[in-house]
C-alpha positions in Angstrom: 2.0 44.8 -52.8 -0.5 47.1 -52.7 -0.7 50.1 -50.3 -4.7 48.9 -49.7 -6.5 45.2 -48.6 -10.1 44.9 -49.0 -11.6 43.5 -45.4 -12.9 40.9 -47.2 -9.5 39.6 -48.5 -8.1 39.9 -44.9 -10.7 37.5 -44.0 -9.8 34.9 -46.8 -6.1 35.0 -45.6 -7.5 34.6 -42.1 -9.5 31.4 -42.8 -6.3 30.6 -45.0 -4.4 30.7 -41.8 -2.1 33.0 -43.5 -0.1 34.7 -41.2 -1.3 38.5 -40.9 -0.3 41.0 -38.1 -3.2 43.2 -37.5 -2.7 46.8 -35.9 -5.1 48.9 -35.0 -3.7 52.4 -34.8 -6.8 53.9 -33.3 -7.2 56.3 -29.8 -7.7 54.2 -26.8 -11.6 55.2 -26.7 -12.4 54.0 -30.0 -10.4 50.7 -29.0 -12.5 50.7 -26.2 -16.0 50.9 -28.4 -14.7 48.4 -31.0 -12.2 46.3 -31.5 -11.0 43.2 -33.5 -10.1 40.0 -31.6 -6.9 39.6 -31.4 -5.0 42.8 -33.0 -1.9 44.9 -31.3 -3.2 48.5 -30.5 -0.2 51.2 -31.8 -1.7 54.8 -31.9 -0.9 56.6 -34.6 1.1 58.8 -32.5 3.1 56.2 -31.1 4.0 54.1 -33.9 7.4 55.8 -34.5 8.3 55.5 -30.7 7.1 51.7 -31.3 8.2 50.8 -34.7 10.4 47.9 -33.2 7.4 46.0 -31.9 6.6 45.4 -35.8 8.6 42.6 -38.1 9.2 44.1 -41.4 9.6 40.6 -42.9 5.8 40.0 -41.6 2.6 41.0 -43.2 1.1 43.9 -41.1 -2.4 45.1 -41.9 -3.4 48.5 -40.3 -6.6 49.4 -39.5 -8.4 52.4 -38.0 -11.9 53.8 -37.9 -12.2 54.2 -42.1 -9.0 53.9 -43.6 -7.3 57.4 -43.5 -5.2 57.3 -41.0 -4.0 53.7 -41.7 -3.1 54.6 -45.3 -1.1 57.4 -43.8 0.8 54.9 -41.4 1.0 52.0 -44.1 2.8 55.2 -46.0 5.1 56.0 -43.4 6.1 52.4 -42.9 6.6 52.0 -46.1 9.3 54.9 -46.0 10.8 53.1 -43.4 11.3 49.9 -45.5 8.4 47.9 -44.0 7.5 46.5 -47.6 4.0 43.8 -46.4 2.3 46.9 -44.9 -1.1 47.5 -46.1 -4.0 49.6 -44.9 -7.2 47.3 -44.4 -9.7 49.7 -46.9 -12.7 51.2 -44.9 -11.4 50.3 -41.4 -12.8 48.7 -38.8 -16.2 50.4 -40.2 -15.9 48.6 -43.0 -15.0 45.6 -41.2 -18.8 45.6 -39.3 -20.7 46.1 -42.1 -19.0 43.6 -44.2 -17.3 40.8 -41.8 -18.5 40.7 -38.4 -21.8 42.7 -37.6 -21.3 42.3 -33.9 -18.2 44.7 -34.1 -20.3 48.1 -32.8 -20.3 51.0 -35.2 -19.7 54.6 -34.1 
């Protein structure tokens, strides 16, 4: 499984009703500004302390603003044995541009 997944692939999987756990690793103020409905919020700095909230058997998609923090979290989770975790390339900014323009860009 690749480390990154495109916004379009995430949307396609959602439309096929595949089970995905979307995890937002941005700061609380960012989430208040823009978020993807149904996602779990675990700020990047809290991931190690809250790892037990994530099931390593589920397909987990991590996102942030542009994809850098989510790629770091994805790498860390993979090293912890989470093989089905991917970073959403381009983050919520690309999601807003390509999938849901109602989500504010910042």
